[in-house]
C-alpha positions as CSV (number, residue, x, y, z in Angstrom):
1,M,0.1,0.1,0.2
2,A,1.3,3.6,-1.0
3,K,2.5,5.6,1.7
4,A,2.2,9.5,2.1
5,I,5.7,10.6,3.7
6,L,6.3,14.1,4.7
7,T,9.9,14.9,4.1
8,I,12.1,16.8,6.7
9,S,15.6,17.9,6.3
10,F,18.1,15.7,7.9
11,F,20.6,16.4,10.6
12,I,22.7,15.3,12.8
13,S,24.4,17.0,15.7
14,V,26.9,15.6,18.5
15,I,27.2,17.3,21.5
16,S,30.6,17.0,23.6
17,F,29.9,17.6,27.2
18,G,32.9,20.1,28.9
19,Q,31.0,18.5,31.5
20,S,29.5,19.8,34.9
21,I,27.7,17.7,37.8
22,L,24.7,19.8,39.0
23,L,23.9,16.5,41.3
24,N,24.6,13.3,42.1
25,E,22.6,11.6,44.8
26,T,23.5,7.8,46.0
27,F,21.5,7.9,49.0
28,S,24.6,6.0,50.4
29,T,24.1,7.7,54.1
30,G,20.4,8.8,54.1
31,I,18.0,11.5,51.8
32,P,20.3,14.6,52.3
33,A,18.3,17.5,54.2
34,T,18.6,19.9,51.4
35,W,15.8,17.6,49.2
36,A,12.3,18.3,50.1
37,I,9.7,15.2,50.9
38,V,6.0,16.0,51.4
39,D,3.2,13.6,52.6
40,E,0.5,14.9,50.5
41,D,-2.1,12.1,51.1
42,G,-1.5,12.1,54.7
43,Q,-2.9,8.3,54.9
44,T,-1.6,5.2,57.5
45,P,0.9,2.9,55.8
46,N,-0.1,-0.8,55.9
47,A,1.7,-2.5,59.3
48,A,3.4,-5.0,56.5
49,V,5.4,-1.0,55.9
50,S,4.8,0.9,59.4
51,Q,8.1,2.1,58.7
52,F,7.1,4.6,56.0
53,T,6.0,7.4,58.2
54,D,7.2,10.0,55.7
55,G,6.2,10.6,51.6
56,F,9.9,9.4,50.9
57,I,12.3,7.4,53.6
58,W,15.2,6.5,53.3
59,Y,15.2,2.6,52.2
60,Q,17.6,0.1,53.1
61,T,18.2,-3.4,51.9
62,P,20.8,-6.2,52.2
63,E,22.3,-4.5,48.5
64,D,21.4,-0.6,48.6
65,S,20.0,2.0,50.0
66,S,17.7,4.4,47.9
67,A,14.9,7.0,48.4
68,A,11.1,5.2,48.5
69,S,7.8,5.5,48.7
70,S,4.9,3.2,49.7
71,S,1.1,2.8,48.5
72,Y,0.6,0.3,50.7
73,F,-2.1,1.7,53.0
74,D,-3.8,0.5,56.3
75,T,-7.8,1.1,55.2
76,S,-7.9,3.6,52.6
77,T,-7.9,2.4,48.8
78,S,-6.9,6.0,47.5
79,A,-3.8,6.7,45.2
80,A,-0.5,7.8,47.1
81,N,0.6,11.8,46.5
82,D,3.8,12.5,47.4
83,Y,6.5,14.1,46.6
84,L,10.6,13.7,46.6
85,I,12.1,17.3,45.8
86,L,15.3,17.9,44.8
87,P,17.3,20.8,45.6
88,K,17.2,23.7,43.4
89,L,19.1,23.5,39.6
90,S,20.7,26.2,37.4
91,L,20.2,24.4,34.1
92,L,22.8,24.9,31.9
93,T,22.6,24.9,27.7
94,V,22.4,21.7,27.8
95,T,21.0,19.1,30.8
96,K,20.7,15.8,31.4
97,L,18.5,14.4,34.2
98,S,19.0,10.7,34.9
99,W,18.3,8.0,37.4
100,E,17.4,4.7,38.8
101,A,14.0,3.1,39.9
102,R,12.1,-0.4,40.7
103,S,9.2,-1.4,42.2
104,V,10.0,-3.6,44.9
105,D,6.9,-6.4,44.2
106,A,6.5,-7.3,40.6
107,S,2.5,-8.1,41.3
108,Y,1.8,-4.2,42.2
109,P,4.1,-2.0,40.3
110,E,4.2,1.5,41.4
111,S,3.5,4.5,39.0
112,Y,5.0,8.1,39.2
113,H,5.4,11.2,37.5
114,V,8.8,13.4,36.9
115,L,7.7,16.7,37.3
116,L,9.1,20.6,37.0
117,S,8.8,23.8,38.4
118,T,10.1,27.2,36.7
119,T,9.0,29.2,40.6
120,D,9.4,27.2,43.5
121,S,9.3,24.0,45.5
122,L,5.4,23.8,46.2
123,T,3.8,20.9,45.5
124,S,0.9,23.3,43.9
125,S,4.2,24.6,41.2
126,F,5.0,21.2,39.3
127,T,3.0,22.2,36.6
128,D,5.1,20.6,33.6
129,T,5.3,16.7,33.4
130,L,8.4,15.4,32.3
131,L,7.6,12.1,32.4
132,T,5.0,9.7,33.4
133,V,5.9,5.8,34.3
134,D,2.9,3.8,34.7
135,G,4.1,0.7,36.2
136,E,7.8,0.8,37.0
137,N,9.6,-2.5,35.9
138,Y,10.5,-4.9,38.8
139,L,14.1,-5.0,38.0
140,W,16.3,-2.2,38.4
141,N,16.6,0.0,35.1
142,R,17.6,3.4,34.2
143,K,15.8,6.6,32.8
144,S,16.8,9.8,31.0
145,I,15.4,13.2,30.2
146,L,17.2,15.7,27.9
147,L,15.8,18.5,29.9
148,D,16.8,21.3,26.8
149,T,14.4,19.4,24.1
150,M,11.5,19.7,26.4
151,G,12.5,23.6,26.3
152,F,14.2,24.0,29.7
153,A,17.6,25.9,29.6
154,N,19.7,28.5,31.3
155,Q,16.6,29.1,34.0
156,D,16.3,27.7,37.9
157,V,14.2,24.9,38.4
158,Y,12.9,22.1,40.4
159,I,12.2,18.8,39.8
160,A,10.4,16.2,41.8
161,F,9.7,12.5,41.7
162,N,5.8,12.4,42.4
163,N,4.2,8.9,43.7
164,Y,0.6,8.6,42.6
165,T,0.1,4.5,43.1
166,T,-3.6,3.1,44.0
167,E,-2.6,0.1,46.2
168,G,0.8,-0.9,45.0
169,F,3.8,-1.8,47.6
170,I,7.4,0.0,47.5
171,L,9.1,2.6,44.7
172,E,12.3,3.0,45.1
173,I,14.3,5.8,43.5
174,D,18.3,5.8,43.2
175,D,21.8,7.3,41.8
176,V,20.0,10.7,40.5
177,L,22.3,12.3,38.7
178,V,21.9,15.6,36.9
179,E,24.4,16.6,34.3
180,A,25.3,20.1,32.2
181,S,27.1,21.6,29.6
182,D,27.1,25.1,27.9
183,N,29.0,23.1,25.1
184,V,26.7,23.4,22.1
185,G,29.2,23.5,19.3
186,I,28.2,21.0,16.3
187,E,30.2,18.9,14.8
188,E,28.4,18.0,11.6
189,A,29.5,14.6,10.4
190,V,30.4,12.9,12.8
191,E,28.7,9.8,14.0
192,L,28.2,8.5,17.7
193,F,26.2,6.1,16.2
194,K,24.5,5.0,13.2
195,F,20.8,3.8,13.0
196,Y,18.2,2.3,9.9
197,P,15.8,2.5,8.6
198,N,14.7,5.5,7.9
199,P,12.2,6.1,7.8
200,A,10.5,3.8,10.0
201,S,7.3,1.9,10.5
202,D,8.4,-1.3,12.9
203,F,11.4,-1.8,14.3
204,L,14.9,1.0,14.8
205,S,18.0,-0.9,14.6
206,L,21.0,1.0,15.8
207,E,25.0,0.5,15.9
208,I,27.0,1.8,18.8
209,S,30.0,1.2,20.3
210,E,29.1,2.2,24.5
211,P,26.4,2.6,26.6
212,F,23.7,5.0,26.2
213,D,20.3,6.1,26.8
214,G,17.8,6.7,23.9
215,Q,14.7,8.6,23.6
216,I,12.2,9.2,20.6
217,I,11.0,13.1,21.0
218,D,8.3,14.8,19.1
219,L,8.6,18.3,17.4
220,N,7.0,19.7,20.7
221,G,9.3,18.6,22.5
222,K,7.5,15.4,24.0
223,V,9.3,12.2,25.1
224,I,7.8,9.6,23.1
225,L,9.9,6.9,24.4
226,N,13.4,6.3,26.2
227,F,15.2,3.0,25.5
228,N,18.5,1.8,26.2
229,S,18.4,-1.4,23.4
230,T,20.1,-1.4,19.7
231,E,16.5,-3.0,18.5
232,V,13.6,-0.2,19.1
233,D,10.1,-1.1,18.4
234,V,8.4,1.4,17.3
235,S,5.3,-0.1,15.3
236,N,3.3,1.8,18.7
237,I,4.6,5.2,17.6
238,S,2.1,7.8,15.2
239,S,3.0,8.6,11.9
240,G,5.0,12.0,12.2
241,N,8.4,13.5,12.3
242,Y,10.6,13.0,15.5
243,I,14.0,14.5,16.8
244,L,16.1,10.6,17.6
245,S,18.4,11.7,20.5
246,V,20.9,9.4,21.7
247,S,23.3,9.9,25.2
248,T,26.8,8.3,26.5
249,Q,28.7,9.5,29.1
250,S,30.3,12.1,27.1
251,N,28.2,12.9,23.5
252,I,24.3,13.4,22.6
253,Q,23.5,13.0,19.0
254,R,20.1,14.3,18.3
255,S,19.4,12.9,13.9
256,S,16.1,13.3,12.6
257,L,13.8,10.3,12.5
258,I,10.4,9.8,10.4
259,I,7.6,7.2,11.4
260,Y,5.2,5.7,8.5
Protein backbone atom coordinates (compact mmCIF):
# COMPACT_ATOMS: atom_id res chain seq x y z
CA MET A 1 0.00 0.00 0.00
CA ALA A 2 1.41 3.41 -0.93
CA LYS A 3 2.15 5.71 2.00
CA ALA A 4 2.51 9.47 1.91
CA ILE A 5 5.63 10.58 3.78
CA LEU A 6 6.27 14.13 4.86
CA THR A 7 9.97 14.81 4.37
CA ILE A 8 12.00 17.12 6.56
CA SER A 9 15.62 18.12 6.34
CA PHE A 10 17.87 15.49 7.88
CA PHE A 11 20.35 16.59 10.49
CA ILE A 12 22.96 15.08 12.72
CA SER A 13 24.37 16.93 15.70
CA VAL A 14 26.86 15.67 18.23
CA ILE A 15 27.27 17.60 21.44
CA SER A 16 30.38 16.91 23.50
CA PHE A 17 30.05 17.61 27.20
CA GLY A 18 32.53 19.96 28.81
CA GLN A 19 30.65 18.35 31.61
CA SER A 20 29.48 19.76 34.92
CA ILE A 21 27.82 17.57 37.53
CA LEU A 22 25.01 19.64 39.03
CA LEU A 23 23.84 16.84 41.31
CA ASN A 24 24.85 13.24 42.01
CA GLU A 25 22.93 11.52 44.80
CA THR A 26 23.27 7.82 45.69
CA PHE A 27 21.41 7.97 49.05
CA SER A 28 24.25 5.98 50.63
CA THR A 29 23.84 7.70 54.01
CA GLY A 30 20.25 8.91 53.83
CA ILE A 31 18.12 11.48 52.03
CA PRO A 32 19.97 14.82 52.25
CA ALA A 33 18.38 17.65 54.19
CA THR A 34 18.55 19.80 51.03
CA TRP A 35 15.91 17.54 49.43
CA ALA A 36 12.25 18.09 50.33
CA ILE A 37 9.76 15.33 51.14
CA VAL A 38 6.01 15.93 51.08
CA ASP A 39 3.37 13.40 52.15
CA GLU A 40 0.42 14.99 50.37
CA ASP A 41 -1.98 12.06 50.84
CA GLY A 42 -1.51 11.82 54.62
CA GLN A 43 -2.60 8.19 54.74
CA THR A 44 -1.58 5.54 57.28
CA PRO A 45 0.77 2.87 55.92
CA ASN A 46 -0.15 -0.79 56.26
CA ALA A 47 1.55 -2.65 59.11
CA ALA A 48 3.72 -4.48 56.56
CA VAL A 49 5.31 -1.14 55.61
CA SER A 50 4.96 0.65 58.92
CA GLN A 51 8.44 2.19 58.57
CA PHE A 52 7.06 4.49 55.85
CA THR A 53 6.22 7.34 58.18
CA ASP A 54 6.74 10.00 55.50
CA GLY A 55 6.12 10.39 51.78
CA PHE A 56 9.63 9.10 51.01
CA ILE A 57 12.08 7.50 53.44
CA TRP A 58 15.66 6.24 53.38
CA TYR A 59 15.21 2.58 52.46
CA GLN A 60 17.93 -0.01 53.04
CA THR A 61 18.22 -3.53 51.67
CA PRO A 62 21.13 -5.98 51.91
CA GLU A 63 22.16 -4.89 48.39
CA ASP A 64 21.77 -1.11 48.47
CA SER A 65 20.06 1.97 49.86
CA SER A 66 17.62 4.29 48.12
CA ALA A 67 14.83 6.80 48.54
CA ALA A 68 11.54 4.93 48.64
CA SER A 69 7.81 5.58 48.85
CA SER A 70 4.96 3.21 49.72
CA SER A 71 1.39 3.18 48.38
CA TYR A 72 0.26 0.27 50.58
CA PHE A 73 -2.11 1.82 53.10
CA ASP A 74 -3.87 0.54 56.19
CA THR A 75 -7.51 0.83 55.17
CA SER A 76 -7.70 3.35 52.32
CA THR A 77 -7.78 2.45 48.63
CA SER A 78 -7.04 6.02 47.58
CA ALA A 79 -3.96 6.85 45.52
CA ALA A 80 -0.67 7.85 47.05
CA ASN A 81 0.47 11.42 46.50
CA ASP A 82 4.05 11.61 47.72
CA TYR A 83 6.80 13.99 46.55
CA LEU A 84 10.59 13.68 46.56
CA ILE A 85 11.90 17.11 45.54
CA LEU A 86 15.44 17.82 44.40
CA PRO A 87 17.29 20.97 45.49
CA LYS A 88 17.08 23.95 43.14
CA LEU A 89 19.01 23.33 39.92
CA SER A 90 20.60 26.00 37.73
CA LEU A 91 20.36 24.51 34.26
CA LEU A 92 22.93 25.13 31.54
CA THR A 93 22.39 25.05 27.77
CA VAL A 94 22.27 21.25 27.75
CA THR A 95 21.13 19.40 30.89
CA LYS A 96 20.48 15.69 31.34
CA LEU A 97 18.59 14.16 34.28
CA SER A 98 18.94 10.42 34.87
CA TRP A 99 18.01 8.04 37.68
CA GLU A 100 17.50 4.38 38.62
CA ALA A 101 14.08 3.09 39.67
CA ARG A 102 12.18 -0.10 40.39
CA SER A 103 8.99 -1.47 41.95
CA VAL A 104 9.84 -3.77 44.87
CA ASP A 105 6.99 -6.20 44.12
CA ALA A 106 6.36 -7.18 40.48
CA SER A 107 2.72 -7.98 41.31
CA TYR A 108 2.12 -4.44 42.59
CA PRO A 109 3.96 -2.06 40.23
CA GLU A 110 4.32 1.57 41.20
CA SER A 111 3.51 4.55 38.99
CA TYR A 112 5.00 8.02 39.23
CA HIS A 113 5.47 11.36 37.51
CA VAL A 114 8.68 13.32 37.06
CA LEU A 115 7.61 16.94 37.43
CA LEU A 116 9.23 20.35 37.03
CA SER A 117 8.60 23.77 38.55
CA THR A 118 10.14 27.01 37.30
CA THR A 119 9.14 29.01 40.39
CA ASP A 120 9.52 27.22 43.73
CA SER A 121 9.32 23.83 45.45
CA LEU A 122 5.65 23.99 46.49
CA THR A 123 3.79 20.92 45.22
CA SER A 124 1.21 23.14 43.50
CA SER A 125 3.98 24.71 41.41
CA PHE A 126 4.99 21.47 39.67
CA THR A 127 2.86 22.11 36.59
CA ASP A 128 5.20 20.65 33.93
CA THR A 129 5.28 16.86 33.51
CA LEU A 130 8.62 15.65 32.15
CA LEU A 131 7.73 11.94 32.21
CA THR A 132 5.01 9.61 33.46
CA VAL A 133 5.96 6.03 34.33
CA ASP A 134 2.83 3.89 34.45
CA GLY A 135 3.87 0.67 36.20
CA GLU A 136 7.61 0.72 36.95
CA ASN A 137 9.62 -2.43 36.25
CA TYR A 138 10.51 -4.89 39.02
CA LEU A 139 14.13 -4.82 37.85
CA TRP A 140 16.36 -1.81 38.40
CA ASN A 141 16.48 0.26 35.21
CA ARG A 142 17.89 3.65 34.27
CA LYS A 143 15.87 6.44 32.68
CA SER A 144 16.99 9.82 31.40
CA ILE A 145 15.52 13.11 30.20
CA LEU A 146 17.23 15.86 28.17
CA LEU A 147 15.69 18.97 29.70
CA ASP A 148 16.74 21.33 26.90
CA THR A 149 14.74 19.31 24.35
CA MET A 150 11.68 20.04 26.48
CA GLY A 151 12.34 23.78 26.53
CA PHE A 152 14.20 24.11 29.83
CA ALA A 153 17.69 25.65 29.60
CA ASN A 154 19.73 28.38 31.31
CA GLN A 155 17.25 28.82 34.15
CA ASP A 156 16.59 27.79 37.73
CA VAL A 157 14.17 24.90 38.20
CA TYR A 158 12.95 22.38 40.74
CA ILE A 159 12.33 18.72 39.87
CA ALA A 160 10.19 16.23 41.78
CA PHE A 161 9.36 12.53 41.73
CA ASN A 162 5.66 12.12 42.52
CA ASN A 163 4.32 8.67 43.47
CA TYR A 164 0.63 8.49 42.52
CA THR A 165 0.07 4.69 42.75
CA THR A 166 -3.21 3.19 43.91
CA GLU A 167 -2.83 0.03 46.06
CA GLY A 168 0.78 -0.73 45.18
CA PHE A 169 3.67 -1.59 47.47
CA ILE A 170 7.06 0.18 47.36
CA LEU A 171 8.75 2.44 44.79
CA GLU A 172 12.54 2.87 44.95
CA ILE A 173 14.48 5.80 43.41
CA ASP A 174 18.29 5.80 43.37
CA ASP A 175 21.43 7.22 41.73
CA VAL A 176 19.92 10.54 40.67
CA LEU A 177 22.36 12.35 38.39
CA VAL A 178 22.11 15.78 36.73
CA GLU A 179 24.79 16.56 34.15
CA ALA A 180 25.08 19.84 32.26
CA SER A 181 27.16 21.64 29.67
CA ASP A 182 27.36 25.00 27.95
CA ASN A 183 29.20 23.39 25.05
CA VAL A 184 26.72 23.40 22.18
CA GLY A 185 29.23 23.20 19.37
CA ILE A 186 27.90 21.09 16.51
CA GLU A 187 30.26 18.81 14.65
CA GLU A 188 28.79 18.03 11.27
CA ALA A 189 29.08 14.46 9.98
CA VAL A 190 30.63 13.16 13.19
CA GLU A 191 28.47 10.22 14.19
CA LEU A 192 28.12 8.83 17.67
CA PHE A 193 25.87 6.08 16.29
CA LYS A 194 24.21 4.91 13.10
CA PHE A 195 20.61 3.82 12.75
CA TYR A 196 18.35 2.34 10.12
CA PRO A 197 15.90 2.30 8.46
CA ASN A 198 14.82 5.90 8.18
CA PRO A 199 11.88 6.21 7.55
CA ALA A 200 10.92 3.38 9.92
CA SER A 201 7.60 1.67 10.55
CA ASP A 202 8.17 -1.37 12.78
CA PHE A 203 11.67 -1.60 14.27
CA LEU A 204 14.66 0.71 14.43
CA SER A 205 18.21 -0.68 14.67
CA LEU A 206 21.14 1.22 16.15
CA GLU A 207 24.87 0.65 15.80
CA ILE A 208 26.73 2.06 18.80
CA SER A 209 29.79 0.83 20.69
CA GLU A 210 29.14 2.10 24.23
CA PRO A 211 26.33 2.16 26.82
CA PHE A 212 23.69 4.78 26.07
CA ASP A 213 20.28 6.22 26.90
CA GLY A 214 17.95 6.89 23.97
CA GLN A 215 14.79 8.90 23.47
CA ILE A 216 12.33 9.49 20.66
CA ILE A 217 10.97 13.03 21.00
CA ASP A 218 8.18 14.70 19.05
CA LEU A 219 8.58 18.17 17.55
CA ASN A 220 6.84 19.73 20.56
CA GLY A 221 9.56 18.38 22.85
CA LYS A 222 7.50 15.57 24.39
CA VAL A 223 9.37 12.34 25.09
CA ILE A 224 7.49 9.56 23.29
CA LEU A 225 9.79 6.65 24.13
CA ASN A 226 12.80 5.95 26.37
CA PHE A 227 15.07 3.04 25.42
CA ASN A 228 18.57 1.64 25.95
CA SER A 229 18.55 -1.27 23.50
CA THR A 230 19.91 -1.32 19.96
CA GLU A 231 16.61 -2.80 18.69
CA VAL A 232 13.71 -0.39 19.18
CA ASP A 233 10.05 -1.21 18.55
CA VAL A 234 8.42 1.88 17.00
CA SER A 235 5.29 0.15 15.69
CA ASN A 236 3.05 1.83 18.29
CA ILE A 237 4.29 5.35 17.56
CA SER A 238 2.07 7.52 15.35
CA SER A 239 3.29 8.45 11.89
CA GLY A 240 5.21 11.71 11.80
CA ASN A 241 8.52 13.48 12.24
CA TYR A 242 10.56 12.99 15.40
CA ILE A 243 13.96 13.61 16.97
CA LEU A 244 16.05 10.56 17.83
CA SER A 245 18.33 11.47 20.74
CA VAL A 246 21.09 9.23 22.08
CA SER A 247 23.37 10.19 24.96
CA THR A 248 26.47 8.54 26.38
CA GLN A 249 28.74 9.57 29.24
CA SER A 250 30.41 12.26 27.11
CA ASN A 251 28.25 12.97 24.04
CA ILE A 252 24.74 13.51 22.80
CA GLN A 253 23.63 12.95 19.21
CA ARG A 254 20.27 14.09 17.88
CA SER A 255 19.03 13.05 14.46
CA SER A 256 15.84 13.45 12.48
CA LEU A 257 13.61 10.38 12.36
CA ILE A 258 10.53 9.71 10.26
CA ILE A 259 7.98 7.11 11.34
CA TYR A 260 5.26 6.03 8.90
